[in-house]
N, C-alpha and C positions, 0 to 999 in steps of 0.2 A: 361187542365184547362181551354181553350178556345180555339174559331175557330184561324187556320192558318192566317197568314197576306195576304191579297188578291193583295200585290203587290211584285214584287222579289224583294229578298235578296240578297245581295253580303256580304258575310261573309269576314272580313277584313284579310288581309296577315301579318296584323304588328300592333303595339298599336294603341289605336283612333289617338292618335296625329299624328305620323307618317305617319299614311296611309291617313290622312286628306290632308297631306302636299305633297303626292306624286301626283303632279300634273304636272309636266312637264316643271315647272318653274326654272330659273335659283336659284342656292343655296342662293344668296344673298338678292333676292327677296324674297324667303322663310323664311329668316330671321325675316321677320317681324311677319308674322304668326305661325313662330315656338313658339317666346317671348308668342303672345297674347293667342294662343290655349293653351299653356302649363300652362298659367296662369288660362285659363277657365276648364281645364279637368283633371289636374295631381294633384296628393297628393302624400304626402311621406306617406308610410304606414310601421308601423315597421316589423322589418322580421318576430316576432313572431306572427305576425297576421295572423289566418288561409286563405289559400285562399278562394276566395267567393266561388268558383265552390262545395269546399266542405262544405261550412256553409247552403249557397243555393242554391235551383233550380229557373232556368230562365225560365219565359214564356212572350209570345207577342201577344198582342192584337191590334186591330184597333177599339179604343172607339167611338161609336158615340156620338156628339153632337146633340142639340136640331134640328139645321139646318140639318142635314143631312151627315155634314161633318164629316169624322173619324180621330182620331187623333193616330198616332203610340204611344202605351204604352208598356214601358218594365216592368217586375213586378218581382222582386228577394223576394222569399219565404223562411224564414228560413226550412230546412230541417226536422227539429223536430218539427213544426208546428201539430197540431190537436185538435181534440175538446177540450181537456183537457190543451193543450199549446196554447193558441192564442196569435197573435201580433197584435200591431197597424199600421197602414201603415204610412209612411213618404217619402212625396213626392217632387221631384222637376220638374219643367216645365221650359224647356229652349229652347231657339231659336239656341242655338249652337250645336245641335244633342245629342242624348242620345247613341252612339257610346259603344261597337260595337253592331251590328246590327245581328241578327240570334240567335235562340234558343239555339245553340250550343256556341255560344260565349259569354264569360263572361266578366264583366268589372274587372278590377286589385282592385279596391276597391268599396266601397259602403258608401253611406252618406256621411255628412258634417267632418266625422272624424273616425279613427279606432275604439276608444271608444263606438260610437252609434253601429258600425259594427259589434262588439262583443258581444254588449249588445242583439243584434236582434230587428230589424223591418221587417216588409214587405216594402222593398223599390222600391219607384216606380219612372221612369222615364220617361215623355213623351216630346214629339217633338211639340212646339205650333204649332197652325194652320199655314201652308202655308210655315213651314221649315222643311226640311230634309225629314223623310219619311211620315210625315202629310199630310193631302191632307188640300185645301182652300187656301186662299190668304193673305199674312202675311200684319202685318202693324206696323211699329215702334210704339211702346209703346201705343199701341191699346186705341183710347179713350173709356171711358165707355158709355154706352147705357142709355140715360136719359127717353128712353119711352119703354113701352112693346108692342106698337102698331107694327102689321107686317110690316115688307117692302115694299116696291113698289111690287118687284117679291114674295110676299105672305111668305117668309120667317120671322123667330122670329129674332130681332134682338141681335147680340151677341156681348161678351166683355171677356176679359181673366176673369173676375168674374163668368159669366157664362159657360164659359168652364170649369172651375174649379170646379164649383159646379156639372156638369153634369159630369166630369170626376169623381169625388167622389161618386156620386150615384150609377153610372154603376160599377164602383168597389166594393162597399160593395155589391152589390147586385148577383155581379158575383164571386167573391172570398171567398174561404173557410177561416176556422180558422184565422180570426181576431176578435178582440174586440170591434168594432164599432168607434174606436179614429182614427183621423187623424191628421198629422201634415204637413207643410209647410216648406223647406227652400229652400233657393237658393243665389247664389251671382252672383253680377256685374247685367246684365242683367236678370239673374233668380231671384235676389233680388227683381226685381219690380214685375215678376209675382207671386214671395212668398206672396208681401203686396197685389198686385191687387186681389188674389187669396181670401183675408180675408175680401174683400166687398162685403156684401148681402151674408155672407160665408154661406154653407153647415153646417146643426146644427152638424154634425159629425165633423167639422173642431174644433179641440179644441186649437192649437198652430201652429204659425209661427215665421219663424225665416228669416226676409229678412236682407241678407248681402252684403253690400256694394250696396244698392239698387239705381237705377235710381230713382229720385222724380219730374225731372223737366230738359228736355233737355235744356233748354235757359240758366240753368244756370249751368248745369253740363255736362261733357263728350263731346258734341260738342260744347258747349259754354262756356264761366265764365261771366257771368252777361252781357249775349247778345253779347260777343265778340267771334268772332269764333275761336274755337279750331284748328287751323291749320294742328296740326300734325295727326288730326283724318282723314285728308284725305285719307290718305292710309288705311284706316280700311273701307273706305266706299263701296268698292266692298263686304264686308263681309256682309252689311246692307243694300244696295239698291235693289234688288231684290227677290220674291220669284221662286223656281226651276218652271219649266213648270208642273212638276208633282211629285209625292211623290219620291223620292231618297234618296240613302245612299253615294252618292260621292258630293265631292264638285262642285256644279254649276256653281259657281262666280268665278273658277278656271282663265278663260282666262279674265276675269275684272283685275285681280290684276295689281296692278300698277310697273312697271321694276323701279328701283331706280339706276341701275347701280353701279358704285363704288364710288359714293360721300357720302360724310357726309352727317348726318341728315340736320345742319345749311346749307351746300352747295347745298343740292339738292332744299330744300324750297324757298332758295334765289332765284336759278337760274331760277324757276317756275315763278317769278316775280308775277303780279297781281293775283289775285283768278279767273278772266275769265280765265287764261290758264289752270285751272284746268278741263274746258269743253272737252279738247283734250282725257284726262282720263276717264272722268264721264259724257259723252254727253247721255249715255243710264241709267244710274244709278237714279231710282226714287226718291230716297232720296234725293241726292243730287239735284236735280231739284227742290225738295220740299225746301231743305235748300235756295236754292238761291232764290225761288220764295217768301219767307218769310223773310226777314231780319230783321223784327220786331218784337216784340210779340205780335203777331194778335192770332184770333181763331185757329190756323193751331197748335201754341205749346201751348195754353192756354189748348185745351182739353186734350193736352196729360198733365198736370199738374197732378199727382196723390193726390197732398195734398188737395185738396176740397173735395176728395171721404172718408178721412179717420174719418169721423164721425160715431158715433154709431158701431164701430167694434168690434165684440164679441169675437173672438179666442184670446188667449193670445200672446203677441208679444214680441221676443226679437230682439232689433235691434243691428247689429254689424258693425264697422267700423274701420278704420286704420286710426290716425291722419297723416298719410302720403301717404295717397289714392290719387294720382294723378288724378283720373276718376272720383271717387263717393264718395267724403267728404261731398257735401252738400246733399245727399241722405239720409245718416242715420240721422245725427243731426236734419236736416227739418223734418223728418219722426216722429222722437220720439217726438221732441217738438209739431209736431201736433196731436200727440196720448195724450201725456199726457195732453193737453189743452183739446182736443174734444171728446177722447174715454178713460176717464180713467178707465172705467171698462175691457180693455184691460188689464190693471195692465201691461203697457207697461215697459219692462226694456232696457236697453241702455249699449252697452259695448264697448270702444274705447280703441284701444291696440297702442303699437309703430310700427305698420305694414304700408306697402304699400298696394296694393290692392290684396285683397285677403290672405293676409300673417298669419292670423289666422289659416287658414287650411292646412300650408304647416310648418310642423317643422322642423325647420334648426338647431337645437342645440344651437348655440350661435344665439341669435337673434339680428340681424344688420339691421340697413335702411344706406344704402350708406356707408358712413366712422364711424357710430356710434354704439356704443355696447350698446346694454341696458337690458343684461340679458341673461338667461340660459332658454330654454323649455317653452317660454312664449305662444308659440302657443298651448302646451299640457298645460298649466295651464289653457287657458281658453276652453279649448274641455271636459277636465275632472271635472273641478269644476263650470264652467257656463253652457256649451252649453248642456253636456249631463243630468245635474239634471233639467235642464227646461224641455228637452223635455221628462224626466221618470217621472216628476211631473205631468203632463199634458195629457200624453200620458198612462201611465202604472199606476202612483201612484194616489193620491187624488185628485189632478187636481181642489183643491177649492183655489188655488192662495198662500196658505203656503207656499211657494218653501225654506225657510231659504235664498235666495239668495238676495245678493244688489237688490236696484230698479235699481241703477246707480252706472257702475264698469268703472272708467278711469283709464288710465296710465299717470302719471306726468311725461313728457318727460326731463323734467328737473333734477329731483329727482332721475328719474328713479326707479320708484315703482308704485302699483296698489293703487288707494284709493278708497274708497266707500261713496257714498252721496244717500241722501233719495230725494234731489232734486237737480236740476242743473238749474242758479247758487244759492247760497245760500244767505238766508236771512240776514246774517251778513257779507256778501261782502261788498265791497264798489268801487266806480269807481274812478280813477284816470285820469288825463288830462296831456299827453305830449304836449307840445307846440314846434312846428319845427322852433327854434328860427334860423333867418338868419345866425346867427354865426357858426352855425352847430352844436349848442348845443340842444340837447332833454332836456327839461328842463318843471318842474311843474309850473315854476314862467311865469307867461305872459309877451311874449317878450317885451323889451323895461321898465321893471318895475324896473331892476337892472343896475346899473351906469356902470357896464363890459358887457353890453350886446351890441352888435352891431347893433342891433336893433335899436338904438336910433340914428342913420345914414343911415342905410341900412333897406329898408320894405322888401327886397324878396330876394331869390336867382334864379339864372335863369340858363338856361341851353339849348343848339341847340340838337332840335331832327331830325334826316335826315333819313326816311323811307329807303334810300339807305345802311345805316351803322345803322343796328338796334340792339340793346342790347340783346345779347341770354341770354335765359332763364335760362340756364346753361352751365357751361365752359365746360360740357363733350359732348354738341351738338356738338361742333367745331370739333371733331374728332369721334365721335360714328358713327357707320353706322344708316342709318333710320330703326332701329329695336324697338324703345320704350325704349331701354336700357336708355337714358337719362331721358327720363318721368319718367320712373319708381323710379328715383335715386335723383330728383332735389330739393324735396319736405325737405329735409334737410340737402340740399348742402351748400358748402363753397361758400358764395358770395365776398370773396375777390378779385374775378377778375373784379367783377361790379364796387366794391369801387374804382378801379384806372380809371374807365371811366369818362370822362368829362361831358358825358349825365347822369349821375347818381348822385343824390343828397343824401350825408347823412347826417345824425342828430344822435349822441350818446349822451348817459348820463356821467356822472361820474362814477367811479368804484363804485359797489353797495357796502355798509357797511353792509348788511343784504340781507338774503334771500327774494327777491319777487315772490310771486306765482300770475300768471295771469291764469284765468279761464272764458270762456264762449267766447261771439262773440267780437270784435274788433269794433268801431266804427273810421272809417277815414272822418274828416271833414278838408279839403281842401279848402283855398282859391287860386284860380289861374287865371291866364289870358294865352292868347297866340296871336301870331301874324297870328295863323291859322284859321279855323272856324270848326276844330274838333281836337279832341286830346285823347290818351289813358293815363290813371292815374293807374299806378303801385305802390302800396305800400308794402313794405316787412316790418315784423318784426323779427329782427335778433340779438342771443344771439351771444354776443362778448367774445370768453374764454381770461382767462388771458393768458401772456408770458408764465407762468410756468406750462402748462396745460401738462400733461405727456400722452403720447399714451398709449392705451389699446393695449393688445396684439393679437387682430383679425384684427387689420385694413386691407382689403381687397389690399392697396396698401401700401407697407413699404415705400415709399417718402413722403405720406403724415404727415403731421404735423398739432398735435390739439392746439399747441399753438398758439394764437390770432386768432384761426379757428373763420368765421363769420357763424354759422348755421341758416340756414333758419327757422325761426318757423313759420311763417305763411305769407303769400301774394295774393292778388288778384288784377284784372283789371277792370277798370271803364270807359266806355267810355262817353267823354263829351255828345255824341249827346243823350245819355239816361240817362243824369244826372237828367233829372225831370221825365221822363218817358218810360219805355221800347216800348210803345205802339205809342208812337209819338215821333219819334226824331226831334230835334231842332239843329242847329248849334251855334257855338259860334260866339259872336262879338268880332272880332279882338280887342285885347289890352285892353277889358273892364273886370274887376274884378268880377268872378262870383264862386259861392259857389259849391263843388263836394262834394258830403256825400253820402258814401255806408258803408257796411261793410265787413269783412274779418270774414270768418268762426272759429266756435271757436277752444279754445286750454285749453290744462292744462299744463301749461310749468313753472317752479319755474326757473327764472334768479337766480343763485347761486351768495353767497357772493364771489367778488373780480372779478367778471364778468361784462360787458355793456351793457345795450338795445341800440341797434340800429334801426333807421327806415333811408330803402333807397326810394326814389320816384325817378321813372324813366317814361320813355312815350312807352317805347317798350318790348317787353318780347317775343322774336321772336327763333324758329316758333311755341312754345307754342302756341301765338296769334297772329292771322294775322295781318299785320302791317296797323295802322290807316293811310291813306293817308294824313291828316290832311288838308285836303279839305272837306268840308262837300259834300256830296254826298248823292242821294237818297239811293243808296245801295252799300255798300262797295264792294259785290259780283260782282260790274259791275264796278267798278273803272277803269277807265284809267289810262296808265303808266303817262299822264302828269299830273293826278291828285295827284300824291306823291310828297308832296312838304316839304321842309326843313321847322321848324318852331321855333321861340323861345319862350319858356314857362317859366314862372314865377311862384314861390310858395311862397306865401306871410306868414308873419311872424303869423297871425292870425291862421294859418292851425295848427290842431292838431290831436293826436291819443287818443282815449279813450279806457280805459280797465277796467276790472273788476279785484279788488285785490281780493285774498281767504285769510280767516284769517291763 
């Protein structure tokens, strides 16, 4: 059905994941990529799903782009496809490899779910340019071209949109037995490609589903509001370079960072200032770019997907997980942008009680960390939301009358799905909780009641010491550097932090009724510091009652849910970026200043008998790198002598604003 690839193929000797991990490194080092790549490649397939080889025939192509670069593309065609029985194309473009390679080597599963695999599509997998078996040079979050004018070398400008367009156009002309309709899907980095491919889309592209997509590297994955995600250091070898030529082997193997037998927290603390990462990443292009661009300059702005999401024509199903430690900002911001600027795309949003890509992996009992949310929730999403979406636009009427909810969100407190027509509701109202210096979280303005400590104390204070940072997760203190603590922290128990003197805790009285919080959370701090820079980490927490029973599926039977302090939402804001991400500025020591920022959306009901808690701290390590608390031009270049203890104050006018749903 097409020409043989013009590069050598090396069929795998084992499964896609293990093959990519057989790279001569020690097993502890490989644990990092075992976890990462399992999330990227593996999907639980029911035993009754027919083997891919029985249902599909595989073909491989090198598809030419408009600039002559050829991209490796694997195509799986249903064996019963014919002129009378045609199928739509459903394509994933990825930078993580389309293994296994070789026309006789078949994937263990196809598409985003077993349901779609059984339903039947022409499944397409493509390595993006400069990755694995494709030609060209790879660029992280490829900037969109702004002109069709030829480049100085005479070649046309290209981006992920043009590569998607050219691929679709070629496939429709060279494949048989298709119905002329194409869909895109992808999760994590592939979610970015799924959304980018819908910009200036090919007319045959009818639907796309960006799942856990990246929208802006300055706000997710590598950063949180511009603060560096230090845990990402170990992933930089995977993203730093293109292979010198098309390959089916992990060219980055020799660049993987050896962590020895240390814990996650211990290894990162021993590393010291980020300048010491140079010993591992001196030849890593993406790391050098990160260090060279500490602020939100043109380098990062050109990689922001959101400004390009106007006039999107294909239908869009955006999917995310409330506990996604890597890509929570992406799905929420992409959906909101589409709803505002591309309503003709009929955007849908699904957010479930999942970690990164959890909706694609059925586990039976749906848990995140210690918490149980129900059974078969991934299957529910796959069968009742995802499969009908693609069927409607690629096999059905395609008129937008899907019968599906516009927005389907899981309430992580009530533990049930809810449908909405808009997010958030017109009938919702705002509530402001004040951080009273007495330690109370109250709707009354501090000092307005006679029993408030604010009458005599205007603030609470603590000493933040970069040499003794607050762990982002208690698990980080004992876990290997394999990202397991990262994947579990977003619902983790915060009692360990409450006990620290460098964490301020505020909480409500016991709730007399359910309280449902939906949408973004606005943090309005009034603070001062003896230093010239500081981080402000704010956490929204659900405090369980002392009689909370354990559920039967606790991973650790020693865990007690009584008085559990469940993290609901948290994020960090650097003082240097309090007014501008482009132009950082220092704090004036001991001067009160406003720091306002937002925490990502939630849908969480604080149940009757629970309490609402807010924690404020100034380190969140090693999820986020340590702020030296001395203003420097770039924290990536901070010296050991720049890291100093500082006394921080949080004043009584500080508040947290939430949206209450009826």
